[in-house]
VMD Tcl script that draws the C-alpha trace (Angstrom):
set ca {
  {165.52 28.63 87.78}
  {163.93 28.40 84.72}
  {161.36 31.41 84.23}
  {158.00 30.59 82.30}
  {157.77 32.78 79.14}
  {154.61 34.62 80.50}
  {157.16 35.18 83.78}
  {159.74 36.72 81.82}
  {156.91 39.09 79.51}
  {155.37 40.53 82.74}
  {158.27 41.37 84.41}
  {159.91 42.88 81.59}
  {156.34 45.03 80.82}
  {156.34 46.51 84.16}
  {160.21 47.06 83.65}
  {159.36 48.93 80.87}
  {156.96 51.06 82.42}
  {159.07 51.96 85.13}
  {161.86 52.97 82.40}
  {159.48 55.09 80.77}
  {158.19 56.74 83.70}
  {161.16 57.20 85.86}
  {162.96 60.27 83.81}
  {162.78 62.19 81.03}
  {164.02 59.94 78.08}
  {167.38 60.67 76.32}
  {168.17 60.96 72.68}
  {169.72 57.19 73.38}
  {166.23 55.69 74.70}
  {164.37 57.33 72.17}
  {166.25 55.95 69.38}
  {166.00 52.49 71.06}
  {162.41 53.00 71.49}
  {162.26 54.14 67.69}
  {164.00 50.62 66.47}
  {162.40 47.61 64.67}
  {162.61 45.63 67.63}
  {161.30 48.30 70.01}
  {158.18 48.59 67.84}
  {157.57 45.06 67.07}
  {157.62 44.25 71.23}
  {155.52 47.64 71.65}
  {152.85 46.15 69.06}
  {152.71 42.60 70.83}
  {151.38 44.58 73.86}
  {148.10 44.76 71.66}
  {147.88 40.94 72.18}
  {146.98 41.50 75.79}
  {143.06 41.90 76.32}
  {142.31 45.33 76.34}
  {144.97 46.99 75.50}
  {145.05 46.96 71.70}
  {143.62 50.52 71.39}
  {145.79 51.98 73.90}
  {148.59 50.14 72.21}
  {147.59 52.05 68.85}
  {147.34 55.37 70.49}
  {150.28 55.13 72.04}
  {152.21 53.99 68.62}
  {151.10 57.01 66.95}
  {152.17 59.21 69.83}
  {155.62 58.09 69.62}
  {156.08 57.66 65.92}
  {154.65 61.90 66.39}
  {157.33 62.14 69.01}
  {160.26 60.47 67.14}
  {159.67 62.48 63.78}
  {160.13 65.71 66.26}
  {163.26 68.00 65.56}
  {164.95 67.97 68.82}
  {162.76 65.17 70.23}
  {164.81 64.81 73.72}
  {164.18 68.01 74.50}
  {161.05 68.44 73.65}
  {159.85 65.05 75.00}
  {161.69 66.18 77.85}
  {159.73 69.24 78.11}
  {156.57 67.59 78.45}
  {157.72 65.50 81.01}
  {158.79 68.09 83.47}
  {155.27 69.69 82.73}
  {153.62 66.79 83.24}
  {155.44 65.23 86.41}
  {158.06 67.35 87.71}
  {155.71 70.63 88.08}
  {153.72 70.69 91.55}
  {149.62 70.19 91.69}
  {147.36 71.34 90.27}
  {149.87 72.84 87.49}
  {151.59 69.21 87.13}
  {151.12 65.46 87.96}
  {152.05 64.18 91.48}
  {153.96 60.64 90.63}
  {154.44 59.66 93.97}
  {151.44 57.49 95.91}
  {151.80 59.20 99.13}
  {150.40 62.24 97.29}
  {147.22 60.97 96.91}
  {144.18 59.92 99.19}
  {144.46 56.39 100.33}
  {147.59 57.45 102.33}
  {150.23 59.80 103.66}
  {153.78 60.52 101.77}
  {155.42 59.02 105.20}
  {153.30 56.11 105.89}
  {153.72 55.12 101.88}
  {157.60 55.75 101.70}
  {157.97 53.69 104.95}
  {156.07 50.75 103.70}
  {157.52 50.83 100.18}
  {160.91 51.15 101.92}
  {160.48 48.20 104.25}
  {159.43 46.07 100.54}
  {162.42 47.21 99.09}
  {164.59 46.17 101.57}
  {163.05 42.82 101.71}
  {163.75 42.71 98.22}
  {167.18 43.71 98.62}
  {166.94 46.37 96.37}
  {166.96 50.29 96.97}
  {165.06 53.54 95.52}
  {167.24 54.65 92.44}
  {169.20 58.16 92.40}
  {167.37 58.80 95.31}
  {164.13 58.99 94.16}
  {161.57 58.84 96.86}
  {160.36 55.26 97.21}
  {156.66 55.39 96.58}
  {157.20 57.26 92.50}
  {155.52 55.08 90.31}
  {158.93 54.32 88.91}
  {159.94 52.62 91.85}
  {156.75 50.87 92.54}
  {156.79 49.31 88.82}
  {160.13 48.05 89.18}
  {159.55 46.59 93.00}
  {156.38 44.74 90.32}
  {158.96 43.66 87.63}
  {161.54 42.49 90.82}
  {158.77 40.36 92.40}
  {157.50 38.49 89.28}
  {160.86 37.61 87.98}
  {161.57 36.39 91.68}
  {158.35 34.98 91.21}
  {157.42 36.27 94.33}
  {153.92 33.92 95.50}
  {150.89 35.18 93.47}
  {148.93 36.63 96.51}
  {152.05 38.59 97.45}
  {151.73 40.47 93.66}
  {148.46 40.67 93.93}
  {148.34 42.16 97.32}
  {151.11 44.57 96.09}
  {149.65 45.64 93.22}
  {145.65 46.09 94.80}
  {147.33 47.84 98.03}
  {150.38 50.18 96.65}
  {149.37 50.91 92.97}
  {146.09 50.12 91.87}
  {144.79 52.24 95.20}
  {145.77 55.31 93.39}
  {147.19 54.52 89.80}
  {143.54 55.62 88.20}
  {143.26 58.56 89.77}
  {146.94 59.30 88.64}
  {145.65 58.07 85.22}
  {142.46 60.79 85.54}
  {144.96 63.61 86.62}
  {147.10 63.19 83.63}
  {144.30 62.61 81.10}
  {142.71 66.42 82.48}
  {146.34 68.05 81.86}
  {146.69 66.32 78.04}
  {144.68 63.41 76.89}
  {146.57 62.53 73.89}
  {150.30 63.12 75.12}
  {153.30 60.65 75.19}
  {153.24 60.35 78.49}
  {149.71 60.15 79.52}
  {149.02 57.56 76.93}
  {151.76 55.38 78.71}
  {150.07 56.03 81.70}
  {146.69 55.05 80.45}
  {148.60 51.89 78.94}
  {150.23 51.48 82.13}
  {147.42 51.65 84.20}
  {144.94 49.30 81.84}
  {147.99 46.97 81.65}
  {148.14 46.09 85.68}
  {144.43 46.19 85.66}
  {144.25 43.12 83.19}
  {148.13 41.83 85.41}
  {145.58 42.11 88.51}
  {142.96 40.25 87.32}
  {145.50 37.35 85.71}
  {146.40 36.89 89.34}
}
mol new
graphics top color blue
foreach p $ca { graphics top sphere $p radius 0.5 }
foreach p [lrange $ca 0 end-1] q [lrange $ca 1 end] { graphics top cylinder $p $q radius 0.2 }
display resetview
């Protein structure tokens, strides 16, 4: 099946955010992010309505990260202090930890959706992790799931908690690399939902 350029682009963006937020970035992943091709791709995201200023802030943060002497270790520490420490010190990247649902309910629903798509959670990660949800959305887009299915998933599984997740991240560290990635992600998802 031939995918439209827009379908490929949307799927790639969701997958990129998923990979960015799944776990600490390795030195190889950081080197790839710093490549000319990757930097051009990131810059191209500014063409999406409402994302230009988010992209600029993220690019500045990425430049700072790439200039660090022990960049992989320092960024891993940033990731751990933001996402791996329990709230209120850290920020939970799991949908089930937000008011709209419970961990068990959200994981049951996500597991059912993953089975429908013939997918499984990555490396024993709980299925309500933001990265798993983004990977599932990327899969729905690339398989060209009906627009109503994509919209429903965004509204009922991502946008119902992602803005709270973003606000919590911003309270902890307003200008950090991962926080700026989350801000850009949430704004992209809002734009994508409006597009649908």
